[in-house]
ROKOLSE-312990 format. One record per residue (C-alpha): residue number from 1; residue in three letters; x, y, z. Coordinates in pm, 1 decimal, decimal comma, always signed. Example, Ala and Ser with C-alpha at 12.3 -4.5 7.8 and 13.67 -1.06 7.14 Angstrom:
// residues 2
@num:1; residuo:ALA; east:+1230,0; north:-450,0; up:+780,0
@num:2; residuo:SER; east:+1367,0; north:-106,0; up:+714,0
END
This chain:
// residues 239
@num:1; residuo:MET; east:+0,0; north:+0,0; up:+0,0
@num:2; residuo:ARG; east:+144,8; north:+335,5; up:-100,8
@num:3; residuo:PRO; east:+176,5; north:+606,8; up:+164,1
@num:4; residuo:ASN; east:-29,5; north:+918,0; up:+107,7
@num:5; residuo:GLY; east:+126,7; north:+1231,5; up:-30,5
@num:6; residuo:ARG; east:+139,7; north:+1411,7; up:+301,7
@num:7; residuo:HIS; east:+349,9; north:+1140,4; up:+464,8
@num:8; residuo:THR; east:+579,0; north:+1120,4; up:+163,7
@num:9; residuo:ALA; east:+646,5; north:+1495,8; up:+174,6
@num:10; residuo:GLY; east:+717,9; north:+1486,2; up:+547,9
@num:11; residuo:ALA; east:+969,7; north:+1204,0; up:+512,6
@num:12; residuo:SER; east:+1152,5; north:+1380,0; up:+229,1
@num:13; residuo:GLN; east:+1188,5; north:+1697,9; up:+437,5
@num:14; residuo:LEU; east:+1355,0; north:+1526,6; up:+737,5
@num:15; residuo:PRO; east:+1710,3; north:+1512,2; up:+591,0
@num:16; residuo:ALA; east:+1690,0; north:+1879,8; up:+492,6
@num:17; residuo:LEU; east:+1570,7; north:+1975,7; up:+842,1
@num:18; residuo:ARG; east:+1858,5; north:+1783,5; up:+996,9
@num:19; residuo:VAL; east:+2108,2; north:+1968,9; up:+775,5
@num:20; residuo:TRP; east:+1962,7; north:+2307,0; up:+875,8
@num:21; residuo:ALA; east:+1974,3; north:+2211,3; up:+1244,5
@num:22; residuo:ILE; east:+2341,3; north:+2109,8; up:+1220,5
@num:23; residuo:CYS; east:+2427,1; north:+2435,0; up:+1040,0
@num:24; residuo:LEU; east:+2255,7; north:+2641,5; up:+1310,1
@num:25; residuo:LEU; east:+2446,0; north:+2457,3; up:+1583,6
@num:26; residuo:LEU; east:+2778,3; north:+2515,9; up:+1408,9
@num:27; residuo:LEU; east:+2704,0; north:+2885,4; up:+1360,7
@num:28; residuo:SER; east:+2610,4; north:+2918,3; up:+1728,8
@num:29; residuo:ALA; east:+2934,0; north:+2750,9; up:+1837,2
@num:30; residuo:VAL; east:+3139,1; north:+2990,6; up:+1625,1
@num:31; residuo:ALA; east:+2950,2; north:+3291,4; up:+1759,8
@num:32; residuo:ILE; east:+3018,8; north:+3207,9; up:+2126,1
@num:33; residuo:SER; east:+3374,0; north:+3079,2; up:+2083,8
@num:34; residuo:PRO; east:+3614,4; north:+3306,3; up:+2279,3
@num:35; residuo:SER; east:+3906,2; north:+3216,2; up:+2054,4
@num:36; residuo:THR; east:+3733,0; north:+3360,1; up:+1749,4
@num:37; residuo:ALA; east:+3606,4; north:+3667,4; up:+1935,5
@num:38; residuo:ARG; east:+3952,5; north:+3771,2; up:+2057,7
@num:39; residuo:ALA; east:+4129,5; north:+4007,8; up:+1822,5
@num:40; residuo:ALA; east:+4494,7; north:+3935,9; up:+1752,1
@num:41; residuo:PRO; east:+4749,4; north:+4218,4; up:+1766,5
@num:42; residuo:THR; east:+4877,5; north:+4363,7; up:+1442,8
@num:43; residuo:GLN; east:+5201,9; north:+4227,9; up:+1304,0
@num:44; residuo:ALA; east:+5384,0; north:+4558,7; up:+1354,7
@num:45; residuo:ALA; east:+5273,5; north:+4586,3; up:+1719,2
@num:46; residuo:ALA; east:+5364,6; north:+4222,1; up:+1785,5
@num:47; residuo:GLN; east:+5712,3; north:+4252,9; up:+1635,2
@num:48; residuo:THR; east:+5803,7; north:+4556,8; up:+1849,3
@num:49; residuo:THR; east:+5689,7; north:+4379,4; up:+2168,0
@num:50; residuo:HIS; east:+5907,0; north:+4152,2; up:+2379,3
@num:51; residuo:VAL; east:+5768,0; north:+3917,1; up:+2642,3
@num:52; residuo:TYR; east:+6004,5; north:+3793,7; up:+2914,5
@num:53; residuo:LEU; east:+5889,0; north:+3474,5; up:+3087,9
@num:54; residuo:LEU; east:+6063,0; north:+3387,4; up:+3415,8
@num:55; residuo:ARG; east:+6061,0; north:+3027,8; up:+3536,5
@num:56; residuo:GLY; east:+6078,9; north:+2936,4; up:+3905,5
@num:57; residuo:VAL; east:+6324,4; north:+2740,9; up:+4120,7
@num:58; residuo:LEU; east:+6532,5; north:+2466,0; up:+3955,6
@num:59; residuo:ASN; east:+6406,6; north:+2570,9; up:+3613,1
@num:60; residuo:ILE; east:+6197,0; north:+2253,5; up:+3579,2
@num:61; residuo:PHE; east:+5861,2; north:+2332,0; up:+3744,2
@num:62; residuo:SER; east:+5749,3; north:+2618,0; up:+3520,1
@num:63; residuo:LEU; east:+5745,1; north:+2454,7; up:+3178,8
@num:64; residuo:GLY; east:+5396,7; north:+2587,0; up:+3112,4
@num:65; residuo:LEU; east:+5572,0; north:+2917,3; up:+3041,7
@num:66; residuo:ASP; east:+5744,0; north:+2746,6; up:+2748,8
@num:67; residuo:THR; east:+5400,6; north:+2658,4; up:+2608,5
@num:68; residuo:ILE; east:+5281,8; north:+3017,3; up:+2651,7
@num:69; residuo:GLY; east:+5599,9; north:+3138,0; up:+2483,4
@num:70; residuo:ALA; east:+5550,6; north:+2902,3; up:+2188,5
@num:71; residuo:ARG; east:+5193,4; north:+3022,4; up:+2139,4
@num:72; residuo:LEU; east:+5303,7; north:+3384,9; up:+2146,8
@num:73; residuo:GLN; east:+5581,8; north:+3314,2; up:+1897,0
@num:74; residuo:ALA; east:+5321,3; north:+3158,3; up:+1668,0
@num:75; residuo:GLN; east:+5148,6; north:+3498,8; up:+1675,5
@num:76; residuo:GLY; east:+5475,3; north:+3670,2; up:+1580,0
@num:77; residuo:VAL; east:+5553,9; north:+3799,0; up:+1930,8
@num:78; residuo:PRO; east:+5924,1; north:+3772,5; up:+2031,0
@num:79; residuo:VAL; east:+5977,8; north:+3600,0; up:+2366,5
@num:80; residuo:THR; east:+6257,1; north:+3511,0; up:+2606,0
@num:81; residuo:VAL; east:+6209,3; north:+3224,2; up:+2852,2
@num:82; residuo:ALA; east:+6466,3; north:+3209,4; up:+3132,4
@num:83; residuo:ASN; east:+6513,7; north:+3120,6; up:+3498,1
@num:84; residuo:PHE; east:+6420,3; north:+3389,3; up:+3750,1
@num:85; residuo:VAL; east:+6781,9; north:+3432,5; up:+3862,2
@num:86; residuo:SER; east:+6847,8; north:+3609,1; up:+3528,3
@num:87; residuo:TRP; east:+6599,1; north:+3892,5; up:+3595,0
@num:88; residuo:SER; east:+6865,8; north:+4161,9; up:+3643,8
@num:89; residuo:SER; east:+7062,5; north:+4087,1; up:+3325,6
@num:90; residuo:LEU; east:+6735,6; north:+4053,2; up:+3131,7
@num:91; residuo:ALA; east:+6633,0; north:+4398,3; up:+3255,9
@num:92; residuo:ASP; east:+6962,6; north:+4539,1; up:+3124,2
@num:93; residuo:GLU; east:+6905,5; north:+4371,8; up:+2785,5
@num:94; residuo:ALA; east:+6547,8; north:+4497,7; up:+2766,5
@num:95; residuo:ALA; east:+6652,3; north:+4853,1; up:+2855,1
@num:96; residuo:THR; east:+6924,0; north:+4853,0; up:+2588,6
@num:97; residuo:ALA; east:+6682,3; north:+4727,5; up:+2321,6
@num:98; residuo:TYR; east:+6412,7; north:+4974,8; up:+2429,1
@num:99; residuo:LYS; east:+6645,8; north:+5274,6; up:+2413,2
@num:100; residuo:ALA; east:+6773,5; north:+5160,1; up:+2074,2
@num:101; residuo:GLY; east:+6415,6; north:+5149,5; up:+1946,1
@num:102; residuo:ARG; east:+6411,8; north:+4774,1; up:+1882,4
@num:103; residuo:ILE; east:+6147,0; north:+4721,3; up:+2150,5
@num:104; residuo:LYS; east:+5851,4; north:+4950,0; up:+2215,5
@num:105; residuo:THR; east:+5646,6; north:+4732,8; up:+2450,2
@num:106; residuo:ILE; east:+5786,0; north:+4526,3; up:+2739,2
@num:107; residuo:ILE; east:+5574,0; north:+4257,6; up:+2905,8
@num:108; residuo:LEU; east:+5681,7; north:+4033,2; up:+3194,3
@num:109; residuo:VAL; east:+5537,9; north:+3698,8; up:+3307,7
@num:110; residuo:GLY; east:+5664,2; north:+3488,0; up:+3597,4
@num:111; residuo:HIS; east:+5569,5; north:+3170,9; up:+3781,7
@num:112; residuo:SER; east:+5647,6; north:+3090,8; up:+4146,1
@num:113; residuo:SER; east:+5987,5; north:+3246,1; up:+4225,0
@num:114; residuo:GLY; east:+5972,4; north:+3397,6; up:+3877,9
@num:115; residuo:ALA; east:+5659,7; north:+3583,9; up:+3987,2
@num:116; residuo:THR; east:+5830,8; north:+3691,9; up:+4309,2
@num:117; residuo:ALA; east:+6113,8; north:+3845,3; up:+4102,5
@num:118; residuo:LEU; east:+5882,4; north:+4056,4; up:+3886,0
@num:119; residuo:PRO; east:+5862,4; north:+4363,0; up:+4118,7
@num:120; residuo:ASP; east:+6244,9; north:+4374,7; up:+4131,7
@num:121; residuo:MET; east:+6270,9; north:+4355,8; up:+3752,8
@num:122; residuo:ILE; east:+6006,3; north:+4626,2; up:+3713,8
@num:123; residuo:ALA; east:+6188,0; north:+4848,1; up:+3964,5
@num:124; residuo:LYS; east:+6517,2; north:+4812,2; up:+3779,0
@num:125; residuo:LEU; east:+6358,1; north:+4886,4; up:+3442,2
@num:126; residuo:ASN; east:+6188,3; north:+5194,3; up:+3589,5
@num:127; residuo:GLN; east:+6522,4; north:+5308,3; up:+3732,6
@num:128; residuo:LEU; east:+6668,7; north:+5275,9; up:+3383,6
@num:129; residuo:GLY; east:+6388,4; north:+5494,1; up:+3249,1
@num:130; residuo:VAL; east:+6203,0; north:+5208,4; up:+3078,9
@num:131; residuo:PRO; east:+5825,7; north:+5152,3; up:+3117,6
@num:132; residuo:VAL; east:+5666,4; north:+4810,6; up:+3158,9
@num:133; residuo:LYS; east:+5332,8; north:+4772,1; up:+2984,3
@num:134; residuo:LEU; east:+5211,6; north:+4459,9; up:+3163,7
@num:135; residuo:ALA; east:+5334,9; north:+4214,5; up:+3426,3
@num:136; residuo:ILE; east:+5159,0; north:+3889,4; up:+3516,6
@num:137; residuo:GLY; east:+5262,6; north:+3683,7; up:+3818,3
@num:138; residuo:LEU; east:+5146,2; north:+3325,4; up:+3864,2
@num:139; residuo:ASP; east:+5137,8; north:+3224,8; up:+4232,0
@num:140; residuo:SER; east:+5424,5; north:+3425,7; up:+4379,6
@num:141; residuo:VAL; east:+5555,0; north:+3228,5; up:+4677,4
@num:142; residuo:PHE; east:+5664,9; north:+3515,0; up:+4903,5
@num:143; residuo:LYS; east:+5496,1; north:+3828,5; up:+5031,1
@num:144; residuo:THR; east:+5569,4; north:+4090,5; up:+4769,2
@num:145; residuo:LYS; east:+5526,8; north:+4466,4; up:+4776,4
@num:146; residuo:LEU; east:+5502,3; north:+4658,3; up:+4450,1
@num:147; residuo:SER; east:+5670,2; north:+4993,3; up:+4501,1
@num:148; residuo:THR; east:+5718,7; north:+5091,7; up:+4137,6
@num:149; residuo:GLY; east:+5474,1; north:+4980,7; up:+3880,1
@num:150; residuo:ALA; east:+5397,8; north:+4845,1; up:+3543,3
@num:151; residuo:GLU; east:+5107,5; north:+5008,7; up:+3364,3
@num:152; residuo:ARG; east:+4913,8; north:+4702,1; up:+3479,2
@num:153; residuo:TYR; east:+5018,4; north:+4424,5; up:+3717,9
@num:154; residuo:ILE; east:+4806,9; north:+4107,8; up:+3743,9
@num:155; residuo:ASN; east:+4885,7; north:+3867,6; up:+4027,7
@num:156; residuo:ILE; east:+4704,3; north:+3534,7; up:+3980,0
@num:157; residuo:TYR; east:+4743,9; north:+3331,2; up:+4297,9
@num:158; residuo:ILE; east:+4588,1; north:+3043,0; up:+4489,7
@num:159; residuo:GLY; east:+4457,0; north:+3191,8; up:+4812,9
@num:160; residuo:ASP; east:+4454,9; north:+2865,0; up:+5008,7
@num:161; residuo:GLY; east:+4796,2; north:+2754,6; up:+4878,5
@num:162; residuo:PRO; east:+5151,6; north:+2887,4; up:+4893,9
@num:163; residuo:GLY; east:+5074,6; north:+3189,0; up:+4676,7
@num:164; residuo:GLU; east:+5046,1; north:+3538,6; up:+4819,5
@num:165; residuo:PRO; east:+4864,9; north:+3856,8; up:+4713,9
@num:166; residuo:VAL; east:+5087,1; north:+4145,5; up:+4605,0
@num:167; residuo:ARG; east:+5062,7; north:+4456,7; up:+4820,4
@num:168; residuo:ALA; east:+5075,4; north:+4807,6; up:+4679,4
@num:169; residuo:ALA; east:+5324,5; north:+5044,8; up:+4838,0
@num:170; residuo:ALA; east:+5227,2; north:+5405,2; up:+4905,0
@num:171; residuo:GLY; east:+5232,5; north:+5615,8; up:+4590,3
@num:172; residuo:LEU; east:+5222,1; north:+5320,5; up:+4350,8
@num:173; residuo:ARG; east:+5135,1; north:+5424,3; up:+3996,6
@num:174; residuo:GLY; east:+4971,2; north:+5175,6; up:+3764,9
@num:175; residuo:LYS; east:+4688,8; north:+4928,6; up:+3816,0
@num:176; residuo:LEU; east:+4733,4; north:+4628,6; up:+4047,4
@num:177; residuo:ASP; east:+4490,3; north:+4333,4; up:+4029,7
@num:178; residuo:ASN; east:+4510,4; north:+4038,8; up:+4269,3
@num:179; residuo:VAL; east:+4312,1; north:+3744,8; up:+4128,6
@num:180; residuo:ASP; east:+4244,5; north:+3456,0; up:+4368,2
@num:181; residuo:VAL; east:+4181,0; north:+3128,7; up:+4178,8
@num:182; residuo:ARG; east:+4125,7; north:+2900,9; up:+4477,9
@num:183; residuo:GLY; east:+3861,6; north:+2636,0; up:+4417,1
@num:184; residuo:THR; east:+3932,4; north:+2609,6; up:+4044,4
@num:185; residuo:GLY; east:+4132,8; north:+2288,9; up:+4073,8
@num:186; residuo:VAL; east:+4472,4; north:+2442,2; up:+3990,0
@num:187; residuo:GLY; east:+4774,1; north:+2392,4; up:+4213,4
@num:188; residuo:HIS; east:+5104,8; north:+2571,6; up:+4254,9
@num:189; residuo:ILE; east:+5286,4; north:+2332,2; up:+4020,3
@num:190; residuo:SER; east:+5005,2; north:+2319,6; up:+3763,6
@num:191; residuo:ILE; east:+4888,8; north:+2682,8; up:+3749,4
@num:192; residuo:ASP; east:+5123,2; north:+2772,3; up:+3464,1
@num:193; residuo:LYS; east:+5018,3; north:+2459,8; up:+3271,6
@num:194; residuo:ASN; east:+4641,9; north:+2503,2; up:+3314,9
@num:195; residuo:GLU; east:+4474,2; north:+2568,2; up:+2980,2
@num:196; residuo:ALA; east:+4231,7; north:+2831,1; up:+3112,9
@num:197; residuo:ILE; east:+4513,1; north:+3019,5; up:+3288,8
@num:198; residuo:GLN; east:+4728,3; north:+3008,1; up:+2976,6
@num:199; residuo:ARG; east:+4442,5; north:+3141,8; up:+2764,6
@num:200; residuo:ARG; east:+4389,7; north:+3427,7; up:+3009,4
@num:201; residuo:VAL; east:+4760,2; north:+3515,8; up:+3016,5
@num:202; residuo:ILE; east:+4778,6; north:+3522,7; up:+2636,1
@num:203; residuo:ALA; east:+4455,6; north:+3722,4; up:+2610,0
@num:204; residuo:GLU; east:+4589,0; north:+3981,4; up:+2856,7
@num:205; residuo:ILE; east:+4914,9; north:+4003,0; up:+2661,3
@num:206; residuo:ASP; east:+4729,7; north:+4044,9; up:+2330,5
@num:207; residuo:ALA; east:+4514,1; north:+4320,0; up:+2483,6
@num:208; residuo:ALA; east:+4822,8; north:+4499,2; up:+2616,9
@num:209; residuo:ILE; east:+4988,0; north:+4484,0; up:+2275,6
@num:210; residuo:MET; east:+4674,2; north:+4629,7; up:+2119,0
@num:211; residuo:ARG; east:+4685,2; north:+4914,6; up:+2373,8
@num:212; residuo:SER; east:+5053,7; north:+4972,6; up:+2306,9
@num:213; residuo:ARG; east:+4968,7; north:+5186,1; up:+2005,1
@num:214; residuo:ALA; east:+4918,4; north:+5465,4; up:+2261,4
@num:215; residuo:PRO; east:+5248,7; north:+5591,1; up:+2407,8
@num:216; residuo:ALA; east:+5331,3; north:+5478,9; up:+2761,0
@num:217; residuo:ALA; east:+5363,0; north:+5727,5; up:+3044,8
@num:218; residuo:PRO; east:+5720,5; north:+5859,4; up:+3069,9
@num:219; residuo:VAL; east:+5955,4; north:+5718,5; up:+3334,2
@num:220; residuo:ALA; east:+6210,3; north:+5955,8; up:+3484,8
@num:221; residuo:GLU; east:+6565,0; north:+5821,2; up:+3482,0
@num:222; residuo:PRO; east:+6780,7; north:+5826,7; up:+3797,6
@num:223; residuo:GLY; east:+6952,5; north:+6161,1; up:+3842,3
@num:224; residuo:ALA; east:+6696,2; north:+6344,2; up:+3630,6
@num:225; residuo:PRO; east:+6615,1; north:+6700,8; up:+3738,7
@num:226; residuo:ARG; east:+6343,5; north:+6733,5; up:+4001,7
@num:227; residuo:SER; east:+6108,9; north:+6898,4; up:+3752,0
@num:228; residuo:ALA; east:+6143,0; north:+6602,0; up:+3515,1
@num:229; residuo:ARG; east:+6061,8; north:+6359,5; up:+3796,2
@num:230; residuo:ALA; east:+5758,5; north:+6561,9; up:+3892,0
@num:231; residuo:ALA; east:+5639,4; north:+6572,8; up:+3531,2
@num:232; residuo:ALA; east:+5676,9; north:+6196,7; up:+3501,4
@num:233; residuo:ALA; east:+5485,7; north:+6139,8; up:+3825,3
@num:234; residuo:ALA; east:+5206,0; north:+6372,0; up:+3716,8
@num:235; residuo:ALA; east:+5165,0; north:+6221,2; up:+3371,2
@num:236; residuo:PRO; east:+4824,1; north:+6047,6; up:+3338,0
@num:237; residuo:ALA; east:+4819,0; north:+5672,8; up:+3289,7
@num:238; residuo:ARG; east:+4713,4; north:+5564,8; up:+2941,0
@num:239; residuo:ASN; east:+4522,9; north:+5252,3; up:+2852,8
END
């Protein structure tokens, strides 16, 4: 017995409806995907940026920084990955490149003892008259006070673990954010390797590079006249 025309039409439409449903689901996934929504920095801005990534003690527990560095290099961003004990010589190298015009934007990232060293590296760069656009610390293991600042400092730490919040000293310029990630399942050894943390670090770096098209606030060099220091201190922060 042949089916009536109405049933035949309905059966023939089912494959087409399934195709439309799949297409709508795919379009929805693309629309809400954070990786597609995030804008990448321009090639020129990326090439004049340098990201310094400081590993922690023994140089073997912070290998997630190598992954972050590789992802940034894939975007065309120059990186240096080194142990935290090299922070002073790296600051000298960065200052030389900045004053020669090879670098326009300096970004620092550190894990564990590498995060603890970031305020010292920032202070030395500031003393050399070099601004720091962004610094990101991952679970600094000692109480740290930020006395001289990057334009923005993000301290991501585990509040119920060994990590510590960073304190702002009186007169600190720049924005300081302490982000407690307790309860998210990350630990001190795994925080730099966690996919969500890595995505956030890279997104913050990309955003800072995009903002770098605006000139950074001037930093007075040691020994500069008092009026120059006052002008540098009074200069408004730029985003």
